[in-house]
C-alpha positions in Angstrom: -182.2 19.9 -65.5 -179.3 18.5 -67.6 -176.5 20.0 -65.4 -177.9 18.8 -62.0 -178.6 15.4 -63.4 -175.0 15.0 -64.7 -173.8 16.2 -61.3 -176.0 13.6 -59.5 -174.6 10.8 -61.8 -171.0 11.8 -61.0 -171.6 11.9 -57.3 -173.3 8.4 -57.4 -170.6 7.0 -59.5 -167.8 8.1 -57.1 -169.8 7.2 -54.0 -170.1 3.6 -55.2 -166.3 3.3 -55.2 -166.0 4.4 -51.6 -166.2 2.3 -48.5 -169.8 2.5 -47.1 -168.4 4.1 -43.9 -167.0 7.0 -46.0 -170.0 7.7 -48.2 -172.0 9.9 -45.8 -169.2 12.4 -45.3 -168.4 12.4 -49.1 -172.1 13.1 -50.0 -172.3 15.9 -47.4 -169.3 17.6 -48.9 -170.4 17.1 -52.6 -174.0 18.1 -52.2 -173.5 21.0 -49.8 -176.8 22.8 -49.1 -178.5 21.4 -52.2 -181.1 19.2 -50.4 -182.7 18.1 -53.7 -179.4 16.7 -55.1 -178.6 15.0 -51.8 -182.0 13.3 -51.7 -181.7 12.0 -55.3 -178.2 10.7 -54.6 -179.2 8.9 -51.4 -182.3 7.5 -53.1 -180.2 6.0 -55.9 -177.7 4.6 -53.5 -180.4 3.0 -51.3 -181.6 1.0 -54.2 -178.1 -0.2 -55.0 -176.9 -3.6 -53.9 -173.6 -2.2 -52.6 -171.5 -3.3 -55.5 -168.3 -1.3 -56.0 -168.2 -0.9 -59.8 -169.2 2.1 -61.8 -168.8 -0.2 -64.8 -170.9 -3.1 -63.6 -173.4 -0.6 -62.0 -173.2 2.4 -64.3 -174.9 5.7 -63.2 -177.2 5.5 -66.2 -178.4 2.2 -65.1 -179.3 3.4 -61.7 -181.5 6.1 -63.0 -184.4 3.9 -64.1 -187.5 5.2 -62.3 -189.6 2.0 -62.5 -189.5 -0.7 -59.9 -187.9 -4.0 -60.9 -190.0 -6.9 -62.0 -190.5 -9.5 -59.3 -189.8 -12.7 -61.2 -189.2 -15.2 -58.4 -191.2 -18.4 -59.2 -191.8 -17.3 -62.8 -190.7 -19.3 -65.8 -188.4 -17.9 -68.5 -187.9 -20.3 -71.4 -187.2 -23.7 -70.0 -186.1 -22.3 -66.6 -187.9 -21.3 -63.4 -186.5 -18.5 -61.4 -185.5 -19.6 -57.9 -183.9 -16.5 -56.3 -182.1 -13.3 -57.0 -178.3 -13.6 -56.6 -177.2 -10.2 -57.6 -178.0 -6.9 -59.3 -176.5 -3.8 -60.7 -177.6 -0.7 -62.6 -177.8 -2.6 -65.9 -179.1 -6.0 -65.0 -180.5 -8.4 -62.4 -179.0 -11.9 -62.0 -181.2 -14.8 -60.9 -180.5 -18.4 -60.0 -182.8 -20.6 -61.9 -183.5 -24.3 -62.4 -184.5 -26.1 -65.6 -188.2 -26.7 -65.5 -189.0 -29.0 -68.5 -188.1 -32.3 -66.8 -185.5 -33.0 -69.5 -182.6 -32.9 -67.0 -181.8 -31.1 -63.7 -179.5 -28.1 -64.0 -178.9 -24.9 -62.1 -178.1 -21.8 -64.1 -177.7 -18.0 -63.8 -180.1 -15.8 -65.8 -179.1 -12.3 -66.4 -181.9 -9.8 -67.4 -182.0 -6.1 -68.2 -183.7 -4.2 -65.4 -187.1 -2.9 -66.3 -188.1 0.8 -66.7 -187.1 3.9 -68.7 -185.8 4.4 -72.2 -182.4 2.9 -72.0 -181.5 1.8 -75.5 -177.8 2.1 -74.8 -178.1 -0.5 -72.0 -180.1 -2.8 -74.2 -177.5 -2.5 -76.9 -174.7 -3.3 -74.5 -176.7 -6.3 -73.2 -177.2 -7.7 -76.7 -173.5 -7.2 -77.3 -172.7 -9.2 -74.2 -174.9 -12.0 -75.4 -173.1 -12.1 -78.8 -169.7 -11.8 -77.1 -170.2 -14.7 -74.7 -171.6 -16.9 -77.5 -168.3 -16.5 -79.4 -166.1 -17.5 -76.4 -165.4 -21.1 -75.3 -162.7 -21.4 -72.8 -162.5 -23.5 -69.5 -161.8 -20.3 -67.5 -164.6 -18.2 -69.0 -168.2 -18.6 -67.9 -170.2 -20.3 -70.7 -173.3 -19.0 -72.3 -175.9 -21.8 -72.4 -178.9 -20.1 -73.9 -180.5 -16.7 -74.5 -183.7 -15.1 -75.7 -186.2 -12.3 -75.2 -189.1 -12.2 -72.8 -192.7 -11.5 -74.0 -192.2 -7.9 -72.9 -189.1 -7.6 -75.2 -186.4 -7.7 -72.6 -183.3 -9.8 -73.6 -181.9 -12.3 -71.2 -178.9 -14.6 -71.0 -178.7 -18.1 -69.5 -175.2 -18.8 -68.2 -173.4 -21.4 -66.2 -174.1 -20.9 -62.5 -170.7 -20.4 -61.0 -170.3 -20.7 -57.2 -167.1 -19.4 -55.8 -165.1 -16.6 -54.2 -163.5 -13.5 -55.7 -159.9 -14.3 -56.5 -158.5 -12.0 -53.8 -160.7 -13.4 -51.0 -160.0 -17.0 -52.2 -156.3 -16.4 -52.0 -156.4 -14.8 -48.5 -158.9 -17.2 -47.0 -156.8 -20.2 -48.1 -153.5 -18.6 -47.2 -152.1 -19.2 -50.7 -148.3 -18.7 -51.1 -146.9 -16.3 -53.7 -146.1 -19.3 -56.0 -149.7 -20.6 -55.8 -151.1 -17.0 -56.4 -148.9 -16.6 -59.4 -149.9 -20.0 -60.8 -153.6 -19.0 -60.4 -153.0 -15.6 -62.0 -151.5 -17.3 -65.0 -154.8 -19.1 -65.6 -156.5 -15.8 -65.6 -154.0 -14.5 -68.1 -154.8 -17.5 -70.3 -158.5 -16.7 -70.4 -157.9 -13.0 -71.1 -155.5 -13.8 -73.9 -158.0 -16.2 -75.4 -160.6 -13.4 -75.4 -158.2 -11.0 -77.0 -157.4 -13.5 -79.8 -161.2 -13.5 -80.4 -161.2 -9.8 -80.7 -162.8 -9.1 -77.3 -161.5 -6.7 -74.6 -163.0 -7.2 -71.2 -162.4 -3.7 -69.8 -163.5 -4.6 -66.3 -161.0 -7.1 -64.9 -161.2 -7.0 -61.1 -161.4 -9.6 -58.3 -165.3 -9.6 -58.3 -165.3 -10.6 -61.9 -162.9 -13.5 -61.4 -164.5 -16.2 -59.2 -162.5 -19.2 -57.9 -164.5 -22.4 -57.6 -164.2 -24.9 -54.8 -161.8 -26.9 -56.9 -159.5 -23.9 -57.3 -160.5 -23.1 -60.9 -160.8 -19.4 -61.9 -163.8 -18.4 -64.0 -163.9 -15.1 -65.7 -167.3 -13.3 -65.5 -169.1 -10.3 -66.9 -168.3 -9.3 -70.4 -171.2 -6.8 -70.1 -169.1 -3.8 -71.1 -166.5 -5.6 -73.1 -165.4 -3.8 -76.2 -165.8 -6.1 -79.2 -163.2 -5.5 -82.0 -164.7 -8.0 -84.5 -167.5 -6.2 -86.4 -169.5 -9.5 -86.9 -169.9 -9.7 -83.1 -171.4 -6.2 -82.7 -175.1 -5.9 -82.9 -175.2 -2.2 -83.1 -172.2 -0.1 -84.2 -173.2 3.0 -82.1 -170.6 4.7 -80.0 -169.8 3.0 -76.7 -168.8 6.1 -74.8 -172.0 7.9 -74.0 -172.4 10.2 -71.0 -170.6 7.9 -68.6 -167.2 6.2 -68.9 -167.5 2.5 -68.2 -164.8 1.6 -65.7 -163.9 0.6 -62.2 -161.5 3.4 -61.3 -159.2 1.3 -59.1 -158.5 -1.2 -61.9 -158.9 1.1 -64.9 -156.0 2.0 -67.2 -155.0 5.6 -67.9 -156.4 5.5 -71.4 -159.8 4.4 -69.9 -159.8 7.2 -67.4 -159.0 9.8 -70.1 -161.6 8.4 -72.5 -159.0 7.5 -75.1 -159.3 4.6 -77.6 -159.1 1.2 -75.8 -156.9 -1.7 -76.9 -155.9 -5.0 -75.3 -153.2 -3.1 -73.4 -156.0 -1.8 -71.1 -156.7 -5.4 -69.9 -152.9 -5.9 -69.4 -152.9 -2.9 -67.2 -155.9 -4.1 -65.2 -154.2 -7.5 -64.8 -151.2 -5.6 -63.4 -153.4 -3.9 -60.8 -154.9 -7.3 -59.9 -151.5 -8.9 -59.5 -150.3 -6.0 -57.5 -153.1 -6.5 -55.0 -152.8 -10.3 -55.0 -149.1 -10.1 -54.1 -148.9 -7.0 -51.8 -152.4 -6.8 -50.2 -152.8 -3.2 -51.4 -154.0 -1.4 -54.6 -151.4 0.7 -56.4 -152.8 4.1 -55.7 -152.8 5.5 -52.2 -155.9 7.6 -52.7 -159.6 7.6 -51.8 -160.8 8.6 -55.3 -163.2 11.2 -53.9 -163.6 12.9 -57.3 -163.1 12.3 -61.0 -160.2 14.8 -61.0 -158.5 12.8 -58.2 -159.1 9.6 -60.1 -157.5 11.0 -63.3 -154.6 12.5 -61.4 -153.8 9.3 -59.6 -154.1 6.9 -62.4 -152.6 9.0 -65.2 -149.9 10.9 -63.3 -148.9 9.2 -60.1 -146.3 6.4 -60.2 -147.3 3.8 -57.7 -144.7 2.5 -55.2 -143.4 -1.0 -55.9 -145.4 -3.9 -54.4 -142.6 -4.7 -51.9 -142.8 -1.2 -50.6 -146.6 -1.2 -50.4 -146.6 -4.2 -48.1 -145.8 -2.1 -45.0 -148.4 0.5 -45.7 -150.5 1.2 -42.6 -153.7 2.0 -44.6 -155.9 -1.0 -45.4 -156.7 -0.4 -49.1 -157.6 -4.0 -49.9 -161.2 -5.0 -49.0 -160.0 -8.5 -48.0 -158.2 -6.9 -45.0 -161.1 -6.9 -42.5 -161.0 -4.6 -39.5 -158.5 -5.9 -37.0 -156.1 -4.6 -34.3 -153.4 -6.6 -36.0 -151.1 -4.4 -38.2 -152.0 -4.6 -41.9 -148.5 -5.8 -42.9 -148.6 -8.7 -40.4 -152.1 -9.7 -41.6 -151.1 -9.5 -45.3 -148.0 -11.7 -44.8 -149.8 -14.3 -42.7 -152.3 -14.6 -45.6 -149.4 -15.5 -47.8 -147.9 -18.0 -45.2 -144.8 -16.0 -44.6 -143.3 -13.2 -42.4 -143.5 -9.5 -43.3 -139.7 -9.3 -44.0 -139.9 -12.5 -46.0 -142.7 -11.2 -48.1 -140.9 -7.9 -48.8 -137.7 -9.8 -49.8 -139.7 -12.1 -52.1 -141.3 -9.3 -53.9 -138.2 -7.2 -54.4 -136.5 -7.6 -57.7 -138.2 -9.7 -60.3 -141.8 -9.6 -59.1 -141.6 -5.8 -58.5 -140.3 -5.3 -62.0 -142.9 -7.6 -63.6 -145.8 -5.8 -61.9 -144.5 -2.3 -62.6 -144.0 -3.1 -66.3 -147.7 -4.1 -66.6 -148.6 -0.8 -64.9 -146.7 1.6 -67.2 -148.7 4.6 -68.2 -148.0 4.3 -71.9 -149.7 1.3 -73.5 -146.8 0.4 -75.9 -144.4 0.1 -72.9 -146.5 -2.6 -71.2 -146.4 -6.3 -72.0 -147.5 -6.7 -75.6 -150.1 -9.3 -74.5 -151.6 -11.1 -71.5 -149.7 -14.2 -72.8 -146.3 -12.4 -72.6 -147.2 -11.2 -69.1 -147.9 -14.8 -68.1 -144.7 -16.0 -69.8 -142.6 -13.6 -67.7 -144.2 -15.0 -64.6 -143.4 -18.5 -65.8 -139.7 -17.4 -66.2 -139.7 -16.1 -62.7 -141.2 -19.3 -61.3 -138.6 -21.4 -63.2 -135.7 -19.3 -62.0 -135.0 -17.8 -65.5 -134.2 -14.2 -66.2 -137.4 -12.2 -66.8 -137.9 -10.0 -69.9 -138.9 -7.0 -67.8 -135.4 -6.6 -66.4 -132.3 -5.5 -68.3 -130.2 -8.6 -69.2 -127.0 -7.6 -67.4 -124.3 -10.2 -66.9 -124.5 -10.1 -63.1 -128.3 -10.5 -63.1 -128.2 -13.5 -65.5 -125.3 -15.0 -63.7 -127.1 -14.8 -60.4 -130.2 -16.5 -61.9 -128.0 -19.3 -63.3 -126.5 -19.9 -59.8 -129.9 -20.0 -58.2 -131.2 -22.5 -60.8 -128.2 -24.7 -60.1 -128.1 -24.0 -56.4 -127.2 -27.5 -55.1 -124.3 -27.9 -57.5 -123.0 -24.4 -56.7 -123.3 -25.0 -53.0 -121.5 -28.4 -53.2 -118.6 -26.8 -55.2 -118.5 -23.9 -52.7 -118.4 -26.2 -49.7 -115.7 -28.3 -51.3 -113.6 -25.2 -52.0 -114.0 -23.9 -48.4 -113.1 -27.2 -46.9 -110.0 -27.5 -49.2 -109.0 -23.9 -48.2 -109.4 -24.7 -44.5 -107.3 -27.9 -44.7 -104.7 -26.1 -46.8 -104.5 -23.2 -44.3 -104.2 -25.7 -41.5 -101.5 -27.8 -42.9 -99.6 -25.4 -45.1 -97.5 -23.8 -42.3 -96.3 -27.2 -41.2 -95.4 -28.2 -44.8 -93.4 -25.0 -45.2 -91.3 -25.7 -42.1 -87.9 -27.2 -43.1 -88.0 -29.8 -40.4 -91.2 -31.4 -41.6 -91.4 -33.6 -44.6 -94.7 -33.8 -46.5 -94.9 -37.5 -46.0 -94.9 -37.0 -42.2 -98.2 -35.1 -42.2 -100.8 -37.3 -40.5 -104.3 -37.8 -41.8 -106.9 -35.3 -40.6 -108.8 -37.9 -38.6 -105.8 -39.7 -37.2 -105.9 -39.9 -33.3 -109.3 -38.3 -32.9 -112.0 -40.6 -31.5 -115.4 -40.5 -33.2 -118.5 -40.2 -31.0 -122.2 -40.6 -31.9 -124.9 -39.3 -29.5 -127.8 -41.7 -30.0 -130.4 -40.0 -27.9 -132.2 -40.3 -24.6 -135.1 -42.4 -23.5 -138.0 -40.5 -21.9 -139.0 -42.1 -18.6 -141.5 -39.4 -17.7 -144.3 -40.9 -19.8 -145.6 -37.4 -20.7 -146.1 -36.1 -24.2 -144.9 -32.6 -23.4 -141.4 -33.8 -22.3 -140.5 -35.8 -25.5 -138.6 -32.7 -26.9 -136.0 -33.1 -24.2 -134.5 -36.1 -25.9 -133.7 -34.2 -29.1 -132.6 -31.1 -27.1 -130.2 -33.1 -25.0 -128.8 -34.9 -28.0 -128.3 -31.7 -30.0 -126.7 -29.7 -27.2 -124.4 -32.6 -26.2 -123.3 -33.0 -29.8 -122.5 -29.3 -30.0 -120.6 -29.5 -26.7 -118.5 -32.5 -27.7 -117.7 -31.0 -31.1 -116.2 -27.8 -29.7 -112.5 -27.6 -30.0 -112.4 -30.4 -32.7 -110.6 -32.9 -30.4 -113.4 -35.3 -31.1 -115.0 -36.3 -34.4 -118.8 -36.1 -33.9 -121.3 -37.9 -36.1 -124.0 -35.4 -37.2 -127.5 -35.7 -35.7 -129.1 -36.2 -39.1 -126.8 -39.2 -39.8 -127.5 -40.7 -36.4 -131.3 -40.3 -37.0 -131.1 -42.1 -40.4 -129.0 -44.9 -38.9 -131.6 -45.4 -36.1 -134.3 -45.6 -38.7 -132.4 -48.1 -40.8 -131.5 -50.3 -37.8 -135.0 -49.9 -36.2 -133.4 -48.7 -32.9 -135.5 -47.0 -30.3 -134.1 -44.6 -27.7 -132.5 -46.8 -25.0 -130.4 -46.3 -21.9 -127.8 -48.8 -23.0 -127.1 -51.1 -26.0 -125.9 -54.7 -26.3 -122.4 -55.5 -27.8 -124.1 -56.8 -31.0 -126.1 -53.5 -31.4 -123.0 -51.5 -30.8 -121.1 -53.4 -33.5 -123.9 -52.7 -35.9 -123.8 -49.0 -35.0 -120.0 -48.9 -35.5 -120.4 -50.5 -39.0 -123.2 -48.1 -39.9 -121.8 -44.9 -38.4 -118.1 -45.5 -38.2 -118.1 -44.3 -34.6 -115.7 -45.4 -31.9 -117.9 -44.5 -29.0 -121.7 -44.0 -28.6 -123.5 -41.9 -26.0 -127.0 -42.9 -24.9 -129.1 -42.5 -21.8 -132.5 -41.8 -20.2 -134.1 -38.8 -18.4 -137.0 -38.2 -16.0 -138.7 -34.9 -15.8 -140.2 -34.3 -12.3 -142.7 -31.8 -13.6 -141.3 -29.2 -11.2 -138.7 -27.8 -13.4 -136.1 -30.4 -12.6 -134.8 -33.2 -14.9 -132.6 -36.1 -13.9 -130.4 -37.5 -16.7 -128.5 -40.9 -16.6 -125.9 -41.1 -19.4 -123.7 -44.0 -20.6 -120.6 -43.8 -22.7 -119.9 -47.1 -24.5 -117.0 -48.4 -26.6 -118.6 -49.5 -29.9 -115.8 -51.8 -30.9 -115.4 -53.5 -27.5 -119.0 -53.5 -26.5 -118.2 -52.2 -23.0 -119.4 -49.3 -20.9 -116.6 -46.7 -20.4 -118.6 -44.3 -18.1 -122.0 -44.1 -16.4 -122.8 -40.5 -15.4 -125.9 -39.1 -13.6 -126.9 -35.5 -12.9 -129.9 -33.4 -12.1 -130.5 -29.9 -13.6 -133.1 -27.3 -14.6 -135.2 -28.3 -17.6 -135.5 -24.7 -18.6 -131.7 -24.3 -18.7 -130.1 -27.4 -19.9 -126.7 -25.8 -20.9 -125.1 -26.2 -17.4 -126.2 -29.9 -17.3 -124.8 -30.6 -20.8 -121.6 -28.7 -20.1 -121.0 -30.9 -17.0 -121.6 -34.1 -19.1 -119.2 -32.8 -21.8 -116.4 -32.2 -19.4 -116.7 -35.6 -17.8 -116.9 -37.4 -21.2 -113.8 -35.6 -22.4 -111.9 -36.5 -19.3 -112.8 -40.2 -19.8 -111.6 -40.1 -23.4 -108.4 -38.3 -22.5 -109.0 -35.1 -24.6 -108.4 -31.5 -23.4 -111.3 -29.5 -22.0 -113.1 -26.8 -23.9 -111.3 -23.4 -24.2 -113.0 -20.1 -23.3 -113.0 -19.2 -27.0 -114.9 -22.5 -27.8 -117.3 -21.9 -25.0 -118.6 -18.7 -26.6 -119.3 -20.7 -29.8 -121.2 -23.3 -27.8 -123.4 -20.6 -26.2 -124.2 -19.1 -29.6 -125.3 -22.6 -30.8 -128.1 -22.7 -28.2 -131.2 -20.5 -28.4 -131.7 -17.8 -25.8 -135.1 -18.9 -24.5 -136.6 -22.3 -23.4 -139.5 -21.7 -25.8 -137.2 -21.5 -28.7 -135.2 -24.6 -27.6 -138.4 -26.6 -27.3 -139.8 -25.6 -30.7 -136.5 -26.0 -32.4 -136.0 -29.5 -30.9 -139.5 -30.6 -31.8 -139.0 -29.2 -35.3 -135.8 -31.3 -35.7 -137.6 -34.4 -34.6 -140.4 -33.8 -37.1 -137.9 -33.0 -39.9 -136.0 -36.2 -39.3 -139.3 -38.2 -39.3 -140.2 -36.6 -42.7 -143.0 -34.5 -41.4 -141.7 -31.4 -43.1 -144.8 -29.2 -42.9 -145.0 -29.6 -39.1 -141.2 -29.0 -38.9 -141.6 -25.7 -40.9 -144.2 -24.4 -38.4 -142.2 -25.4 -35.4 -139.0 -23.7 -36.8 -141.0 -20.6 -37.5 -142.2 -20.7 -33.9 -138.6 -21.1 -32.7 -137.6 -18.0 -34.7 -140.5 -16.0 -33.3 -139.2 -16.9 -29.8 -135.6 -16.1 -30.7 -135.2 -14.2 -34.0 -131.3 -14.2 -33.6 -130.9 -18.0 -33.4 -129.0 -18.9 -36.6 -129.5 -22.7 -36.5 -133.3 -22.3 -36.4 -133.1 -20.2 -39.6 -130.9 -22.8 -41.2 -133.3 -25.6 -40.2 -136.2 -23.6 -41.6 -134.2 -23.2 -44.9 -133.8 -27.0 -45.1 -137.6 -27.4 -44.5 -138.4 -24.9 -47.2 -136.0 -26.6 -49.7 -137.6 -29.9 -49.0 -141.0 -28.4 -49.7 -139.8 -26.9 -52.9 -139.8 -23.2 -51.8 -136.3 -22.5 -53.1 -136.6 -18.7 -52.8 -137.6 -18.9 -49.2 -134.9 -21.4 -48.5 -132.3 -18.9 -49.9 -133.7 -16.1 -47.7 -133.5 -18.1 -44.5 -130.0 -19.3 -45.4 -128.9 -15.7 -45.8 -130.4 -14.9 -42.4 -128.6 -17.9 -40.8 -125.3 -16.8 -42.4 -125.7 -13.2 -41.2 -126.2 -14.4 -37.6 -123.5 -17.1 -37.7 -120.4 -15.1 -36.7 -120.3 -16.3 -33.1 -121.1 -20.0 -33.9 -118.5 -22.7 -33.5 -116.6 -23.5 -36.6 -118.4 -26.8 -37.2 -121.9 -25.2 -36.8 
């Protein structure tokens, strides 16, 4: 009987780790023609609550023949049982309320399941009671009370924690990588606290880490914790027994092989947890259909780095519900970023940090959960992480990223200096030109500010045209550098400072104020009317800011879905009035590259600029993202998204988008 019983336990243990849809086929293959074994396995599984842990629901615990006690409504100590909230092979957990009228409180009561001679389970349960009593940490569930029923069954009274498993909480709330890492560091703090009190959890996984409504992690279930302190152990008997307490997906190699367990095992499990929180997948691409496969995967296979796992087609994380959407797309959306952005963010430091925690040999992992957490803190602060070799190039790059603004300012200054030097040096070297004869860069070039256009349509959906016309006309007039153009951001700030709305024309007094604020010789303003039939009429005025007079009044009608022809015509006529040469064919190609290729992208980009300039950065970020989805090759949208990310404090994302913008910028005009 011993051999079949051991076989049944192994089949049940492995089946509990599989997706419910895979169990029937697995049981059929494992049981073969042995109908008795198959019936025993199915019977045990049918009484199981569906939990996925061999550790929390060990095979031995599922073999108790007696039915569980029905305690709903019964009183235990000062508490009355309200309802069952969970069960496993070892225990049943009830929600209860205090029933002595002293005060109102909801608690969770954990009781050993009735039936059978299971002294090992009772011993473990008493150990958990002693373990929890020794721990007092804000991220570890608190033991409130404990005792023994009249029948001799021990029970625990614990805080009632209502929350979601950490993986589901992160995905349902769309937490960014930074927020996930900050949450994970709190878990590390709780684990390190337990280790300092000589307690190894040995079953760290999402279901044992609940996140409350306030975003606070609470570490649960020390039911199979290994206690290192002798004074905390009720019975010094062996803890191995016939079954190995573990959840295979999160177990360390030494747990799988039945070797001595140290705090390094929890560090490994934390690594698996972080791998899943970041990449959306578990490290091992296996179904764990047998113990041999479990041991081979965990002890011999080297998992791919999290950045490479993102694009796996298989959905190995239970938080990825069935969907026609590709897994990689779903994962990245849950982290509020694109697939490529997620891959780039994980590559490098985060890959290295996770892989160090997952090393097969315990001495090569982080020496403690605290050191694991500190390396994540270094990453979040832009400092070199301990998991990587401290090469000069790596440390130099981290320094530049920490001081990005200063480095960018110095770089821009050097580029401008080089451009000016390259422009003027040939003239300085000619013998007939004396250095004192070189004119100032700005001498003779009129400055122009495009102030915007008033919407006469009275429709919410046409407001974007004001920003679009302004941006496109600014780019058109800047081409060839015959005119000095005031940047749109500067114009927007001046309008806010001067409380100026969009108007068709401005008084001489207002023009003088604009000249003093912007330093512009001329201003462009106007109004537009969208007919709603794809046509838009634009009336434009060019005014001399110093003299307060109108230089030109121009009107034209064009297609609202293709404003470039309309803007080009305006640009040509303004240049003619100001006496500057027309745009060359070379400059025309730069102008075209500065406009998106689709009306949808132009609309989203323009709306995003308007939001960014009115300090609604979150809305701007979403609109720039939409513009990039409509036209992935539009460099100015990537640059605008980088500015939004930088404002929101996502420096790594800002750098990524800036790189994309630079890679796509070859055809832009020199100013853009």
